[in-house]
All heavy atoms as an XYZ file, in Angstrom:
851
protein
N     -26.062    -88.213    -12.047
C     -25.156    -87.225    -12.614
C     -24.526    -87.804    -13.900
O     -24.057    -87.044    -14.722
C     -24.077    -86.906    -11.610
N     -24.482    -89.114    -14.064
C     -23.964    -89.646    -15.269
C     -22.389    -89.650    -15.231
O     -21.784    -89.474    -14.206
N     -21.859    -89.804    -16.421
C     -20.400    -89.861    -16.561
C     -19.756    -88.462    -16.449
O     -20.371    -87.498    -16.845
C     -20.015    -90.449    -17.891
C     -20.559    -91.854    -18.120
C     -20.431    -92.303    -19.560
N     -19.007    -92.257    -19.967
C     -18.211    -93.297    -19.829
N     -18.605    -94.412    -19.292
N     -16.939    -93.237    -20.253
N     -18.518    -88.410    -15.861
C     -17.876    -87.120    -15.794
C     -17.573    -86.603    -17.177
O     -17.349    -87.325    -18.138
C     -16.617    -87.362    -15.000
C     -16.482    -88.825    -14.949
C     -17.755    -89.481    -15.290
N     -17.525    -85.249    -17.306
C     -17.067    -84.614    -18.565
C     -15.657    -84.964    -18.797
O     -14.849    -85.096    -17.866
C     -17.150    -83.125    -18.479
O     -18.420    -82.676    -18.032
N     -15.244    -85.071    -20.057
C     -13.852    -85.272    -20.420
C     -13.318    -84.013    -20.998
O     -13.960    -83.443    -21.939
C     -13.711    -86.460    -21.432
C     -12.215    -86.584    -21.861
C     -14.173    -87.755    -20.810
N     -12.212    -83.502    -20.465
C     -11.657    -82.256    -20.947
C     -10.178    -82.434    -21.264
O      -9.410    -83.002    -20.476
C     -11.787    -81.138    -19.859
C     -11.136    -79.826    -20.320
C     -13.255    -80.885    -19.513
N      -9.787    -81.977    -22.483
C      -8.354    -82.091    -22.876
C      -7.685    -80.737    -22.558
O      -8.257    -79.657    -22.903
C      -8.235    -82.322    -24.348
O      -8.718    -83.635    -24.631
N      -6.546    -80.812    -21.895
C      -5.731    -79.652    -21.587
C      -4.344    -79.858    -22.162
O      -3.708    -80.851    -21.902
C      -5.623    -79.423    -20.070
C      -6.945    -79.021    -19.341
C      -6.710    -79.084    -17.846
C      -7.310    -77.639    -19.750
N      -3.961    -78.888    -22.986
C      -2.670    -79.033    -23.689
C      -1.758    -77.886    -23.260
O      -2.142    -76.727    -23.443
C      -2.880    -79.045    -25.182
C      -1.577    -79.343    -25.958
O      -0.601    -79.766    -25.352
N      -1.629    -79.115    -27.216
N      -0.609    -78.172    -22.746
C       0.350    -77.125    -22.324
C       1.609    -77.283    -23.173
O       2.502    -78.088    -22.836
C       0.686    -77.262    -20.833
C      -0.583    -77.104    -20.019
C      -1.192    -78.187    -19.483
C      -1.138    -75.828    -19.840
C      -2.391    -78.048    -18.765
C      -2.310    -75.691    -19.120
C      -2.943    -76.791    -18.580
O      -4.097    -76.640    -17.886
N       1.727    -76.481    -24.224
C       2.892    -76.602    -25.097
C       4.197    -76.096    -24.433
O       5.271    -76.492    -24.843
C       2.540    -75.787    -26.347
C       1.390    -74.896    -25.919
C       0.740    -75.541    -24.738
N       4.039    -75.247    -23.433
C       5.274    -74.734    -22.786
C       5.079    -74.579    -21.287
O       3.947    -74.598    -20.831
C       5.769    -73.426    -23.419
C       4.770    -72.304    -23.268
O       4.358    -72.037    -22.144
O       4.390    -71.711    -24.291
N       6.168    -74.500    -20.571
C       6.130    -74.470    -19.102
C       5.476    -73.166    -18.566
O       4.898    -73.189    -17.504
C       7.576    -74.562    -18.548
C       8.151    -75.924    -18.764
C       9.540    -76.034    -18.189
C      10.191    -77.360    -18.467
N      11.531    -77.478    -18.023
N       5.599    -72.096    -19.379
C       4.972    -70.861    -18.893
C       3.457    -71.002    -18.756
O       2.848    -70.593    -17.783
C       5.337    -69.720    -19.881
C       4.975    -68.345    -19.359
C       5.524    -67.281    -20.280
C       5.119    -65.935    -19.777
N       5.169    -64.912    -20.771
N       2.884    -71.543    -19.771
C       1.376    -71.817    -19.763
C       1.034    -72.799    -18.621
O       0.052    -72.599    -17.943
C       0.888    -72.350    -21.094
C       0.790    -71.307    -22.205
C       0.514    -72.015    -23.539
C      -0.301    -70.335    -21.890
N       1.797    -73.814    -18.483
C       1.607    -74.792    -17.442
C       1.668    -74.157    -16.087
O       0.818    -74.372    -15.198
C       2.625    -75.978    -17.585
C       2.466    -77.063    -16.513
C       1.152    -77.770    -16.603
C       3.634    -78.073    -16.677
N       2.654    -73.300    -15.875
C       2.806    -72.647    -14.580
C       1.612    -71.754    -14.285
O       1.134    -71.688    -13.145
C       4.079    -71.796    -14.616
C       4.259    -71.064    -13.238
C       5.344    -69.998    -13.326
O       6.042    -69.816    -14.334
N       5.579    -69.305    -12.225
N       1.108    -71.038    -15.313
C      -0.067    -70.175    -15.107
C      -1.265    -70.982    -14.673
O      -2.102    -70.462    -13.922
C      -0.389    -69.421    -16.338
C       0.334    -68.108    -16.469
C      -0.205    -67.306    -17.643
C      -1.011    -66.039    -17.314
N      -0.455    -65.163    -16.364
N      -1.366    -72.203    -15.127
C      -2.590    -72.992    -14.869
C      -2.436    -73.877    -13.630
O      -3.438    -74.291    -13.027
C      -2.874    -73.911    -16.093
N      -1.194    -74.172    -13.207
C      -1.004    -75.141    -12.108
C      -1.428    -74.503    -10.773
O      -1.181    -73.326    -10.545
C       0.476    -75.558    -12.046
C       0.700    -76.626    -11.014
C      -0.035    -77.806    -11.063
C       1.599    -76.460     -9.960
C       0.162    -78.759    -10.087
C       1.756    -77.389     -8.967
C       1.027    -78.567     -9.059
O       1.229    -79.536     -8.086
N      -2.044    -75.295     -9.927
C      -2.562    -74.865     -8.637
C      -1.844    -75.639     -7.489
O      -2.430    -76.580     -6.979
C      -4.051    -75.002     -8.626
C      -4.793    -74.265     -9.707
S      -6.575    -74.577     -9.850
C      -7.180    -73.552     -8.478
N      -0.631    -75.251     -7.137
C       0.122    -76.030     -6.149
C      -0.476    -75.970     -4.742
O      -0.201    -76.834     -3.916
C       1.524    -75.384     -6.150
C       1.318    -74.007     -6.672
C       0.129    -74.072     -7.595
N      -1.330    -74.990     -4.474
C      -1.939    -74.896     -3.136
C      -3.014    -75.882     -2.910
O      -3.482    -76.055     -1.766
C      -2.474    -73.440     -2.897
C      -3.392    -72.982     -3.980
C      -4.760    -73.243     -3.882
C      -2.941    -72.313     -5.084
C      -5.604    -72.835     -4.881
C      -3.815    -71.850     -6.081
C      -5.160    -72.167     -5.976
N      -3.467    -76.600     -3.914
C      -4.429    -77.686     -3.753
C      -3.711    -78.886     -3.245
O      -2.612    -79.243     -3.711
C      -5.159    -78.036     -5.050
C      -6.055    -76.940     -5.630
C      -6.646    -77.404     -6.942
C      -7.118    -76.584     -4.639
N      -4.286    -79.539     -2.261
C      -3.626    -80.714     -1.625
C      -3.161    -81.724     -2.633
O      -2.015    -82.190     -2.591
C      -4.600    -81.324     -0.628
C      -3.910    -82.264      0.352
C      -4.910    -82.783      1.386
C      -5.971    -83.632      0.664
N      -6.876    -84.340      1.457
N      -3.985    -82.047     -3.575
C      -3.606    -83.058     -4.583
C      -2.968    -82.477     -5.813
O      -2.694    -83.231     -6.775
N      -2.731    -81.170     -5.816
C      -2.286    -80.520     -7.012
C      -3.498    -80.338     -7.928
O      -4.514    -81.015     -7.768
N      -3.434    -79.420     -8.872
C      -4.568    -79.229     -9.784
C      -4.233    -78.247    -10.830
O      -3.163    -77.654    -10.884
N      -5.197    -78.091    -11.794
C      -5.017    -77.171    -12.907
C      -6.229    -76.317    -13.058
O      -7.360    -76.711    -12.803
C      -4.798    -77.999    -14.203
C      -3.449    -78.696    -14.331
C      -3.508    -79.688    -15.451
C      -2.343    -77.676    -14.582
N      -5.980    -75.111    -13.539
C      -7.065    -74.162    -13.848
C      -7.529    -74.449    -15.256
O      -6.745    -74.567    -16.174
C      -6.547    -72.731    -13.715
C      -7.640    -71.705    -13.964
C      -8.565    -71.443    -12.999
C      -7.700    -71.082    -15.173
C      -9.570    -70.498    -13.240
C      -8.717    -70.095    -15.421
C      -9.642    -69.872    -14.444
N      -8.841    -74.511    -15.433
C      -9.445    -74.806    -16.733
C     -10.229    -73.528    -17.167
O     -11.277    -73.266    -16.568
C     -10.382    -75.978    -16.573
C     -11.372    -76.263    -17.688
C     -10.639    -76.577    -19.011
C     -12.287    -77.418    -17.326
N      -9.691    -72.763    -18.107
C     -10.410    -71.562    -18.570
C     -11.644    -72.034    -19.293
O     -11.552    -72.866    -20.250
C      -9.433    -70.853    -19.505
C      -8.117    -71.551    -19.383
C      -8.388    -72.926    -18.810
N     -12.807    -71.649    -18.875
C     -14.021    -72.087    -19.535
C     -15.179    -71.142    -19.213
O     -15.247    -70.576    -18.164
C     -14.434    -73.487    -19.077
O     -15.605    -73.891    -19.724
C     -14.646    -73.613    -17.582
N     -16.091    -70.978    -20.138
C     -17.295    -70.233    -19.870
C     -18.457    -71.207    -19.571
O     -19.546    -70.777    -19.252
C     -17.613    -69.311    -21.080
O     -17.693    -70.145    -22.242
N     -18.137    -72.514    -19.673
C     -19.147    -73.505    -19.324
C     -19.338    -73.494    -17.835
O     -18.381    -73.489    -17.066
C     -18.638    -74.909    -19.746
O     -18.285    -74.835    -21.159
C     -19.696    -75.964    -19.522
N     -20.582    -73.489    -17.395
C     -20.849    -73.540    -15.957
C     -20.554    -74.950    -15.435
O     -21.022    -75.924    -15.954
C     -22.323    -73.181    -15.739
O     -22.581    -71.967    -16.352
C     -22.609    -73.043    -14.236
N     -19.749    -74.920    -14.358
C     -19.432    -76.218    -13.715
C     -19.836    -76.082    -12.251
O     -19.766    -75.020    -11.691
C     -17.904    -76.483    -13.749
C     -17.332    -76.523    -15.160
C     -17.481    -77.887    -15.744
N     -16.819    -77.971    -17.031
C     -17.051    -78.919    -17.888
N     -17.918    -79.861    -17.619
N     -16.429    -78.964    -19.042
N     -20.247    -77.205    -11.693
C     -20.659    -77.203    -10.258
C     -19.440    -77.558     -9.388
O     -18.587    -78.348     -9.778
C     -21.764    -78.220    -10.004
C     -23.038    -77.856    -10.808
O     -23.366    -76.656    -10.901
O     -23.700    -78.758    -11.338
N     -19.469    -77.013     -8.175
C     -18.431    -77.401     -7.203
C     -18.595    -78.898     -6.987
O     -19.733    -79.441     -6.950
C     -18.632    -76.661     -5.868
C     -18.283    -75.191     -5.961
S     -16.508    -74.886     -6.466
C     -15.722    -75.131     -4.887
N     -17.473    -79.572     -6.743
C     -17.449    -80.993     -6.613
C     -17.881    -81.867     -7.789
O     -17.994    -83.054     -7.712
C     -18.258    -81.461     -5.366
C     -17.736    -80.782     -4.131
O     -16.489    -80.727     -3.930
N     -18.606    -80.260     -3.267
N     -18.016    -81.172     -8.941
C     -18.354    -81.914    -10.179
C     -17.075    -82.694    -10.558
O     -16.014    -82.204    -10.518
C     -18.717    -80.944    -11.285
C     -19.092    -81.638    -12.572
C     -19.483    -80.623    -13.731
O     -19.883    -79.506    -13.392
O     -19.319    -81.004    -14.866
N     -17.305    -83.980    -10.971
C     -16.151    -84.761    -11.449
C     -15.868    -84.442    -12.853
O     -16.740    -84.347    -13.685
C     -16.467    -86.258    -11.253
C     -16.578    -86.599     -9.778
C     -16.594    -88.120     -9.558
O     -16.557    -88.925    -10.550
O     -16.642    -88.493     -8.390
N     -14.576    -84.319    -13.155
C     -14.126    -84.033    -14.529
C     -12.963    -84.933    -14.812
O     -12.096    -85.081    -13.940
C     -13.693    -82.529    -14.650
C     -14.903    -81.677    -14.373
C     -13.111    -82.281    -16.049
C     -14.982    -80.345    -15.039
N     -12.958    -85.541    -15.957
C     -11.836    -86.411    -16.350
C     -10.940    -85.602    -17.278
O     -11.387    -85.164    -18.333
C     -12.375    -87.656    -17.039
C     -11.359    -88.753    -17.090
C     -11.141    -89.566    -15.989
C     -10.596    -88.968    -18.267
C     -10.169    -90.585    -16.061
C      -9.625    -89.939    -18.288
C      -9.455    -90.768    -17.187
N      -9.670    -85.385    -16.843
C      -8.774    -84.585    -17.624
C      -7.843    -85.442    -18.450
O      -7.407    -86.495    -18.034
C      -7.880    -83.764    -16.653
C      -8.618    -82.732    -15.742
C      -7.645    -82.080    -14.798
C      -9.312    -81.702    -16.578
N      -7.534    -84.932    -19.664
C      -6.495    -85.555    -20.513
C      -5.463    -84.424    -20.632
O      -5.681    -83.438    -21.385
C      -7.053    -85.925    -21.865
C      -8.111    -87.029    -21.835
C      -8.776    -87.190    -23.158
C      -7.498    -88.326    -21.387
N      -4.347    -84.539    -19.903
C      -3.393    -83.484    -19.786
C      -2.142    -83.771    -20.622
O      -1.515    -84.800    -20.401
C      -2.993    -83.206    -18.308
C      -1.998    -82.078    -18.183
C      -4.202    -82.955    -17.425
N      -1.827    -82.866    -21.566
C      -0.614    -83.051    -22.346
C       0.373    -81.993    -21.802
O       0.158    -80.768    -21.915
C      -0.845    -82.830    -23.842
O      -1.914    -83.689    -24.245
C       0.364    -83.138    -24.659
N       1.501    -82.476    -21.269
C       2.554    -81.625    -20.713
C       3.538    -81.200    -21.751
O       3.627    -81.832    -22.820
C       3.243    -82.376    -19.580
C       2.399    -82.775    -18.370
C       3.168    -83.636    -17.421
C       1.820    -81.513    -17.710
N       4.309    -80.112    -21.447
C       5.327    -79.692    -22.383
C       6.310    -80.846    -22.670
O       6.525    -81.669    -21.789
C       6.092    -78.559    -21.639
C       5.141    -78.094    -20.581
C       4.246    -79.270    -20.234
N       6.861    -80.882    -23.874
C       7.821    -81.914    -24.251
C       7.190    -83.365    -24.270
O       7.882    -84.322    -24.140
C       9.035    -81.928    -23.294
C       9.779    -80.591    -23.336
C      10.622    -80.360    -22.094
O      11.042    -81.323    -21.450
O      10.828    -79.170    -21.788
N       5.883    -83.386    -24.394
C       5.189    -84.688    -24.465
C       4.079    -84.590    -25.489
O       3.547    -83.495    -25.742
C       4.597    -85.052    -23.095
O       3.828    -86.200    -23.221
N       3.727    -85.665    -26.123
C       2.620    -85.665    -27.067
C       1.491    -86.530    -26.572
O       0.404    -86.480    -27.112
C       3.094    -86.175    -28.427
O       3.728    -87.414    -28.266
C       4.063    -85.193    -29.106
N       1.783    -87.329    -25.554
C       0.782    -88.274    -25.097
C       0.014    -87.685    -23.922
O       0.585    -87.342    -22.887
C       1.513    -89.535    -24.629
C       0.617    -90.711    -24.475
C       1.445    -92.005    -24.375
C       0.723    -93.077    -23.594
N       1.150    -93.177    -22.201
N      -1.331    -87.551    -24.023
C      -2.111    -87.037    -22.932
C      -2.097    -87.984    -21.764
O      -2.124    -89.212    -21.917
C      -3.524    -86.875    -23.509
C      -3.479    -87.265    -24.913
C      -2.119    -87.906    -25.198
N      -2.073    -87.433    -20.559
C      -2.125    -88.233    -19.337
C      -3.571    -88.139    -18.764
O      -4.061    -87.055    -18.498
C      -1.182    -87.646    -18.262
C       0.281    -87.658    -18.799
C      -1.261    -88.403    -16.974
C       1.191    -86.786    -18.021
N      -4.246    -89.317    -18.674
C      -5.630    -89.267    -18.178
C      -5.580    -89.187    -16.663
O      -4.850    -89.935    -16.004
C      -6.206    -90.629    -18.628
C      -4.991    -91.533    -18.872
C      -3.794    -90.657    -19.095
N      -6.370    -88.280    -16.092
C      -6.416    -88.138    -14.673
C      -7.803    -87.695    -14.184
O      -8.323    -86.761    -14.803
C      -5.260    -87.195    -14.135
C      -5.488    -85.814    -14.675
C      -5.234    -87.174    -12.635
N      -8.393    -88.388    -13.198
C      -9.638    -87.909    -12.667
C      -9.486    -86.680    -11.806
O      -8.444    -86.516    -11.164
C     -10.163    -89.128    -11.807
C      -8.906    -89.882    -11.489
C      -7.869    -89.566    -12.529
N     -10.480    -85.824    -11.816
C     -10.370    -84.641    -11.011
C     -11.729    -84.177    -10.515
O     -12.801    -84.763    -10.923
N     -11.753    -83.141     -9.685
C     -12.996    -82.591     -9.129
C     -12.915    -81.101     -9.096
O     -11.827    -80.573     -8.804
C     -13.204    -83.256     -7.751
C     -14.596    -82.875     -7.195
C     -12.132    -82.875     -6.788
C     -14.949    -83.681     -5.989
N     -14.002    -80.411     -9.377
C     -14.042    -78.962     -9.354
C     -13.962    -78.480     -7.922
O     -14.803    -78.796     -7.098
C     -15.304    -78.408    -10.059
C     -15.384    -76.920     -9.938
C     -15.335    -78.824    -11.513
N     -12.932    -77.696     -7.587
C     -12.759    -77.149     -6.264
C     -12.633    -75.632     -6.193
O     -12.484    -75.041     -5.147
C     -11.557    -77.757     -5.503
C     -11.725    -79.282     -5.360
C     -10.267    -77.453     -6.276
N     -12.654    -75.019     -7.348
C     -12.432    -73.570     -7.403
C     -13.236    -73.018     -8.550
O     -13.303    -73.647     -9.632
C     -10.948    -73.325     -7.663
C     -10.494    -71.923     -7.947
C     -10.707    -71.208     -9.067
C      -9.733    -71.105     -7.079
N     -10.149    -69.994     -8.923
C      -9.529    -69.883     -7.728
C      -9.234    -71.262     -5.783
C      -8.865    -68.827     -7.134
C      -8.526    -70.256     -5.231
C      -8.335    -69.037     -5.874
N     -13.821    -71.838     -8.396
C     -14.506    -71.210     -9.496
C     -14.134    -69.714     -9.589
O     -14.079    -69.030     -8.563
C     -16.047    -71.260     -9.271
C     -16.650    -72.627     -9.500
C     -18.102    -72.654     -9.070
C     -18.978    -72.887    -10.266
N     -20.354    -73.146     -9.865
N     -13.788    -69.307    -10.766
C     -13.602    -67.844    -11.047
C     -14.763    -67.437    -11.956
O     -14.815    -67.881    -13.094
C     -12.280    -67.601    -11.755
O     -11.204    -68.107    -10.922
C     -12.038    -66.136    -11.924
N     -15.669    -66.678    -11.424
C     -16.834    -66.282    -12.187
C     -16.520    -65.252    -13.271
O     -15.489    -64.580    -13.212
C     -17.835    -65.698    -11.192
C     -16.949    -65.191    -10.099
C     -15.702    -66.090    -10.085
N     -17.376    -65.083    -14.212
C     -17.262    -64.061    -15.264
C     -17.270    -62.759    -14.555
O     -17.976    -62.491    -13.613
C     -18.459    -64.170    -16.217
C     -18.355    -63.254    -17.385
C     -19.492    -63.485    -18.347
C     -19.368    -62.456    -19.473
N     -19.900    -62.896    -20.695
N     -16.386    -61.830    -15.002
C     -16.313    -60.488    -14.404
C     -15.670    -60.489    -13.046
O     -15.948    -59.624    -12.194
N     -14.806    -61.457    -12.768
C     -14.159    -61.545    -11.448
C     -13.198    -60.315    -11.242
O     -12.753    -59.706    -12.207
C     -13.345    -62.828    -11.370
N     -12.880    -60.099     -9.965
C     -11.952    -59.008     -9.646
C     -10.608    -59.305    -10.320
O     -10.278    -60.412    -10.614
C     -11.743    -58.900     -8.148
C     -12.905    -58.218     -7.496
C     -11.443    -60.244     -7.517
N      -9.816    -58.253    -10.508
C      -8.473    -58.346    -11.105
C      -8.547    -58.894    -12.558
O      -7.548    -59.420    -13.003
C      -7.530    -59.262    -10.260
C      -7.359    -58.716     -8.874
O      -7.551    -57.507     -8.677
O      -7.052    -59.484     -7.993
N      -9.715    -58.930    -13.148
C      -9.852    -59.460    -14.516
C      -9.254    -60.838    -14.630
O      -8.674    -61.125    -15.647
C      -9.247    -58.555    -15.571
O      -9.170    -57.235    -15.182
N      -9.348    -61.650    -13.604
C      -8.875    -63.031    -13.703
C      -9.731    -63.714    -14.752
O     -10.903    -63.418    -14.936
C      -9.011    -63.770    -12.371
C      -8.093    -63.275    -11.298
C      -6.640    -63.661    -11.606
C      -5.726    -63.296    -10.457
N      -4.341    -63.352    -10.784
N      -9.134    -64.703    -15.435
C      -9.847    -65.427    -16.483
C     -10.978    -66.273    -15.854
O     -10.777    -66.890    -14.815
C      -8.888    -66.349    -17.209
C      -9.461    -66.907    -18.481
C      -8.390    -67.462    -19.389
O      -7.219    -67.421    -19.052
N      -8.844    -67.982    -20.501
N     -12.120    -66.301    -16.521
C     -13.241    -67.131    -16.053
C     -12.904    -68.569    -16.202
O     -12.277    -69.001    -17.192
C     -14.485    -66.800    -16.871
C     -15.713    -67.592    -16.542
C     -16.908    -67.214    -17.455
O     -16.811    -66.343    -18.249
N     -17.989    -67.889    -17.181
N     -13.288    -69.398    -15.229
C     -13.007    -70.790    -15.331
C     -13.120    -71.525    -14.009
O     -13.628    -70.983    -13.014
N     -12.625    -72.747    -14.005
C     -12.654    -73.532    -12.735
C     -11.311    -74.177    -12.473
O     -10.475    -74.402    -13.368
C     -13.740    -74.685    -12.870
C     -15.134    -74.068    -12.942
C     -13.451    -75.588    -14.064
N     -11.057    -74.443    -11.213
C      -9.858    -75.208    -10.774
C     -10.261    -76.654    -10.529
O     -11.247    -76.930     -9.843
N      -9.453    -77.541    -11.103
C      -9.731    -78.952    -11.000
C      -8.631    -79.613    -10.121
O      -7.488    -79.508    -10.474
C      -9.692    -79.682    -12.341
C     -10.494    -78.909    -13.408
C     -10.154    -81.111    -12.226
C     -11.967    -78.883    -13.264
N      -9.016    -80.182     -8.989
C      -8.033    -80.827     -8.171
C      -7.870    -82.289     -8.644
O      -8.893    -82.983     -8.907
C      -8.427    -80.859     -6.670
C      -7.363    -81.498     -5.778
C      -7.652    -81.286     -4.279
O      -8.756    -80.843     -3.935
O      -6.698    -81.533     -3.523
N      -6.623    -82.748     -8.737
C      -6.353    -84.118     -9.217
C      -6.799    -85.104     -8.108
O      -6.716    -84.825     -6.925
C      -4.858    -84.367     -9.473
C      -4.283    -83.404    -10.441
C      -2.962    -83.015    -10.287
C      -4.999    -82.883    -11.515
C      -2.352    -82.094    -11.144
C      -4.428    -81.966    -12.396
C      -3.088    -81.569    -12.222
N      -7.243    -86.287     -8.560
C      -7.630    -87.332     -7.623
C      -6.850    -88.647     -7.906
O      -6.435    -88.888     -9.000
C      -9.148    -87.619     -7.716
C      -9.999    -86.489     -7.204
C     -11.479    -86.696     -7.504
C     -12.033    -87.930     -6.880
N     -13.440    -88.164     -7.214
N      -6.740    -89.458     -6.887
C      -6.223    -90.793     -7.069
C      -4.749    -90.878     -7.339
O      -4.017    -89.910     -7.273
N      -4.272    -92.128     -7.627
C      -2.858    -92.373     -7.906
C      -2.423    -91.583     -9.120
O      -1.326    -91.057     -9.136
C      -2.642    -93.862     -8.117
C      -2.543    -94.667     -6.865
C      -1.962    -96.055     -7.156
N      -2.526    -96.678     -8.324
C      -3.600    -97.477     -8.333
N      -4.201    -97.771     -7.221
N      -4.026    -98.000     -9.447
N      -3.300    -91.521    -10.146
C      -2.930    -90.803    -11.370
C      -2.689    -89.331    -11.044
O      -1.800    -88.706    -11.578
C      -4.069    -90.883    -12.411
C      -4.507    -92.297    -12.758
C      -5.675    -92.835    -11.890
O      -5.868    -92.319    -10.790
O      -6.274    -93.794    -12.344
N      -3.483    -88.783    -10.156
C      -3.362    -87.437     -9.756
C      -2.058    -87.166     -9.053
O      -1.355    -86.190     -9.306
N      -1.652    -88.096     -8.121
C      -0.394    -87.942     -7.390
C       0.763    -87.976     -8.397
O       1.733    -87.209     -8.304
C      -0.206    -89.013     -6.360
C      -1.128    -88.814     -5.215
O      -1.513    -87.693     -4.874
N      -1.519    -89.870     -4.541
N       0.675    -88.872     -9.373
C       1.710    -89.046    -10.345
C       1.842    -87.813    -11.213
O       2.905    -87.284    -11.475
C       1.412    -90.324    -11.167
O       2.046    -90.241    -12.363
N       0.699    -87.246    -11.654
C       0.694    -86.051    -12.491
C       1.255    -84.868    -11.751
O       2.043    -84.084    -12.233
C      -0.714    -85.750    -13.021
C      -0.807    -84.540    -13.952
C       0.126    -84.668    -15.158
C      -2.259    -84.338    -14.394
N       0.837    -84.725    -10.459
C       1.341    -83.643     -9.626
C       2.840    -83.683     -9.554
O       3.526    -82.645     -9.707
C       0.730    -83.655     -8.207
C       1.065    -82.424     -7.382
C       0.659    -82.592     -5.966
N       1.533    -83.511     -5.294
C       1.213    -84.327     -4.315
N      -0.017    -84.360     -3.892
N       2.083    -85.096     -3.784
N       3.391    -84.868     -9.295
C       4.865    -84.993     -9.262
C       5.540    -84.630    -10.575
O       6.553    -83.995    -10.537
C       5.227    -86.475     -8.888
O       4.666    -86.817     -7.649
N       4.920    -85.081    -11.656
C       5.548    -84.732    -12.936
C       5.524    -83.237    -13.238
O       6.481    -82.696    -13.694
C       4.768    -85.447    -14.107
C       5.172    -86.933    -14.157
C       4.701    -87.604    -15.405
N       5.191    -87.047    -16.681
C       4.806    -87.495    -17.796
N       3.987    -88.515    -17.948
N       5.260    -86.942    -18.924
N       4.381    -82.599    -12.912
C       4.277    -81.158    -13.143
C       5.292    -80.412    -12.238
O       6.009    -79.532    -12.675
C       2.855    -80.642    -12.881
C       1.940    -81.176    -13.986
C       2.837    -79.123    -12.825
C       0.467    -80.819    -13.746
N       5.333    -80.777    -10.965
C       6.242    -80.147    -10.068
C       7.712    -80.369    -10.450
O       8.541    -79.531    -10.319
C       5.966    -80.516     -8.587
C       4.597    -79.953     -8.216
C       4.191    -80.186     -6.800
O       4.871    -80.920     -6.060
O       3.137    -79.675     -6.368
N       8.002    -81.546    -11.032
C       9.326    -81.816    -11.541
C       9.667    -80.954    -12.715
O      10.764    -80.440    -12.831
N       8.655    -80.747    -13.604
C       8.872    -79.883    -14.777
C       9.043    -78.443    -14.428
O       9.897    -77.759    -14.958
C       7.639    -79.981    -15.714
C       7.605    -81.069    -16.762
C       6.228    -81.122    -17.361
C       8.661    -80.867    -17.842
N       8.266    -77.969    -13.477
C       8.267    -76.544    -13.117
C       9.361    -76.178    -12.154
O       9.876    -75.097    -12.144
C       6.889    -76.101    -12.569
C       5.689    -76.150    -13.541
C       4.457    -75.724    -12.882
C       5.993    -75.350    -14.800
N       9.723    -77.171    -11.309
C      10.779    -76.917    -10.296
C      10.609    -75.626     -9.560
O       9.544    -75.347     -8.958
N      11.605    -74.749     -9.589
C      11.586    -73.484     -8.811
C      10.481    -72.515     -9.268
O      10.128    -71.625     -8.519
C      12.930    -72.831     -8.888
N       9.989    -72.715    -10.480
C       8.947    -71.831    -10.960
C       7.699    -71.851    -10.051
O       6.951    -70.883    -10.005
C       8.480    -72.240    -12.336
C       9.504    -71.971    -13.383
C       9.018    -72.501    -14.737
N       9.819    -71.822    -15.765
C       9.378    -71.395    -16.884
N       8.154    -71.569    -17.248
N      10.147    -70.780    -17.729
N       7.490    -72.990     -9.348
C       6.267    -73.092     -8.567
C       6.240    -72.055     -7.484
O       5.205    -71.462     -7.217
C       6.164    -74.511     -7.945
C       5.840    -75.492     -9.101
C       5.117    -74.572     -6.877
C       5.797    -76.932     -8.654
N       7.356    -71.789     -6.880
C       7.404    -70.894     -5.766
C       7.685    -69.389     -6.263
O       7.751    -68.518     -5.480
C       8.419    -71.263     -4.747
O       9.668    -71.481     -5.370
N       7.819    -69.220     -7.562
C       8.103    -67.884     -8.041
C       6.818    -67.019     -7.851
O       5.716    -67.526     -7.700
C       8.482    -67.934     -9.532
O       7.271    -67.833    -10.305
N       6.981    -65.771     -7.819
C       5.895    -64.869     -7.454
C       5.073    -64.405     -8.636
O       4.164    -63.627     -8.482
C       6.418    -63.668     -6.679
O       7.341    -63.008     -7.555
N       5.381    -64.930     -9.834
C       4.614    -64.449    -10.997
C       3.179    -64.920    -10.862
O       2.939    -65.952    -10.400
C       5.261    -64.902    -12.312
O       5.270    -66.295    -12.331
N       2.344    -64.103    -11.387
C       0.882    -64.323    -11.190
C       0.411    -65.544    -12.005
O       0.944    -65.828    -13.055
C       0.162    -63.033    -11.600
O      -0.840    -63.277    -12.572
N      -0.590    -66.198    -11.467
C      -1.207    -67.334    -12.189
C      -2.659    -66.969    -12.444
O      -3.146    -65.905    -12.039
C      -1.162    -68.626    -11.328
O      -2.012    -68.405    -10.194
C       0.235    -68.941    -10.866
N      -3.423    -67.847    -13.033
C      -4.830    -67.596    -13.333
C      -5.652    -67.489    -12.047
O      -6.726    -66.963    -12.073
C      -5.398    -68.695    -14.182
C      -4.985    -68.565    -15.644
N      -5.070    -67.405    -16.374
C      -4.427    -69.462    -16.468
C      -4.629    -67.615    -17.591
N      -4.210    -68.821    -17.696
N      -5.146    -68.053    -10.934
C      -5.974    -68.140     -9.753
C      -5.520    -67.258     -8.578
O      -6.286    -66.762     -7.814
C      -6.119    -69.595     -9.269
O      -4.802    -70.142     -9.173
C      -6.913    -70.379    -10.219
N      -4.219    -67.147     -8.389
C      -3.746    -66.407     -7.211
C      -2.856    -65.230     -7.581
O      -2.038    -65.377     -8.498
C      -2.955    -67.317     -6.287
C      -3.792    -68.398     -5.679
S      -4.639    -67.738     -4.257
C      -5.044    -69.156     -3.325
């Protein structure tokens, strides 16, 4: 399979981050809008830039969710990447700290 793909994700504000964040994944994760075909369990290396930060956080991840083109509810096409490892736990904590109460808010996200 070779090396995992490297994908940069930049969230300039909390609203965008909230739309992409997937708190229902055990390790936490982010939705990656993409028309590139990805396989389930494909390893992806993320470089995530959070709001109020300029430095990307490197975190390994794995594809655990797919929204196909033409999905119901016109959800955006893409994949959900679950964070892995210590870096993943650390990033999940930072995102949940940033979003706070927004995580449990009922506003729609890209996935649910």
